[in-house]
N, C-alpha and C positions, 0 to 999 in steps of 0.2 A: 323825511325818511332818516337821515343821519344828522346828528347835532353838529354845531360848530365845535363844540367842546372836545369831541372825540375824533375830529377830522384827522388831526395830525397822528392818530394812533394807527391809522389804516395804512397798508402797504402802499408804495408808490403807485402800482398799477391801479389800485382801487381808488387811490386818491385823483388819479387821471380820469377813471370812470365816473366818480362822483361829481367832479367839475363839469364834465359833459352832460350828466343827468340833471343837473342843478340848472342848466341852460335850457333844457327841454323836459320841464316836469310833467307836463300833460301827454308826452308820447312814450311809447314802448321804445326803449334804446337797444338796438342790435349791435353789440359791440363785438367786431372782428378779432378773433384769436385764432391765428393760423388758418386752418381749414373750416373753422366753425364760426357762427354768430352765437354769442353768449348773451344771456340777459341774467340779471342779478336782483337779489331782494324782492321787493314788491312786484317788479316787472317779471321776474321769473315766476312767481306765484301766479300772477295773472295770465302769462302766456301759457303757463302749463295747463291750466284750467280751460282756457279757450281753444286751445291747439290740440289738447289731448296727448301732451308730450311729458317725458318724465321731469320731475322736480327733484333735484339732488342737493346735497351740501357737501361741498369739496373745499377743503382747505380752511383758512381762518384770516380774518383781518380785523383789527381792534379787539382781537381776543374772542370773536365770535364766529361760529360757522357761517359760511356765505351760501344762501340759497341760489341756486343756479339752474337754468334750463337752456338748451341750445339745439342747434340744428346745423347740418353740413351747409357750406356756403353755396354749394351747387344745387341745393333743394329749396333755397330761400323763397324764391318766387311763389310757389305754391302756398307757403305759410303767410306771406304778405297778401296774397289775393284773399286769403280766408279772414285775415285780420281787418282789411278794408271793409270786406262785406259785412263784418259784425260791427262796424262803425269806429274801429280804432284807427289811431295814427301811430306811424313808425318813423324812427329816426335811424338811418343806416350809418354806422361809424366805421370807417375803414382804416387799416393799417397803412400809412403813407410813408413811415420811415423804413429804413433798412435794419432788420433785426440784428445783421452781422456787425454793424457798425454803431448801433444804438448804445448809448451809456445810459442805463436806467430803462424804463418802459419804452417800448417802441412808439413813436409818434403817431398819434391817430388823430382823424378828423371827421366830423359829421359831413358827408358829401350828398345826402339825400334825405329829404323828408316827405313822407307819403302821407297824405290826410284823405279820408273818403272822398271829399269834394274837389280835390285837385288832382286826382288821379288822371293821366292821359294815356298810360301805357295800356294798350288793348289787352295784354296778357292779364292784367289785374282787375279788368272791368268785366262785370257780368253782361251776358249778351241780351240784347233787346231791352235795355233798361236805361233811362235817363240818369245821368250822374250830376245831380244838381247840388251845388253849394248854396246855401242861403245865409242871408244876414238880416236880423231883425233890429229895428231901432224904436225906441219909445221916448216921447216928449210929452209929459203929462198924460193926458187920455188919448193921444194920437199915436198911430203906429206906422211904420214904414217897413217894408219887406222887398228884398232884392234878391233875385235868383241869377246863378250863372251856371249853364252847362258847359264844362270844360271841354267836352269832346265835339260840340258844335259851335261853340261860342255865342250861343244864344243868351241874351242878358234881357232880364225884365224887371219892372219895378211896379209895385202898386201900394196903395194906402188903404189897409183894412179898415173899416169903419169903427170897430171895436174889438176887444180881445176874443169874442166868440167868432167872429169873422176871421180873424188871424189864425185861430186854432182851426178853423174849417179849412182855411186855405192850405195851411201846412200839412193837414191830414190828406188833402187832395194832391198836392204835389209831391209829397214824401221825399223830402231832400236827405241826402246821405250825411250831409254835415249842416249844422246850424251855428253860426256865430251870433252872439248876442252881448250887448254892451253891458258894462259894469252897472250902469243906472237902471236896467232892465229889472221891473219888479212884478210882472205878471207871469211868474214862472208856470202857472197852471195852465197857461196857454200853449207852452212849448215843451213840458217836460216829457210829452210822449215821443218826442223826436230822437232819432239816433245822432250820435256825433256832436253833442252839445259842446260849444267851446265858448268860454267866457273871455271877452277880450276888451282892452281899453280903448276909448275913442282917441284916435290921433289928430291932431290939430295940422291943418295944411297951410 
């Protein structure tokens, strides 16, 4: 989104935002500013389209207008619920410093990350619907599929015989979020799923 070369040209507040965004590139970053949560740049454009909220350009940073979209903090839960149902993940960044004593930008910190498969807040969950997060693994021609329902704690494993069986099983269970490893190369079997997230395999 922003090159290293022009990072120093941004205002201190936008530098703070860009650092937080770089740590969470695949999520929409809700950045607290007073009584509002603001989104900037590509996040603002995406949120405006998904939530039917206004996209504006206010102020400048690095000599360019800043695309912005936002909502009042007291109304955020409704927007979060809609984004989760659309398969999006959100990082909530709060002001934790005191504006009256801060030198430079108020200190901010990401305090909550919400993904479709890890939601446990009933206010954000659709009624009468499983909330499954799934993970798929591939080793040569073999597949593994794990699912977890965060609301009930139900965990299941299976080994689909081939990519067609994997695709059919995913169509049956309809996970709200699907994690797949970097080595996975049968994208045609999973591309229909919502909430696709590419993740590295971590050694234990």
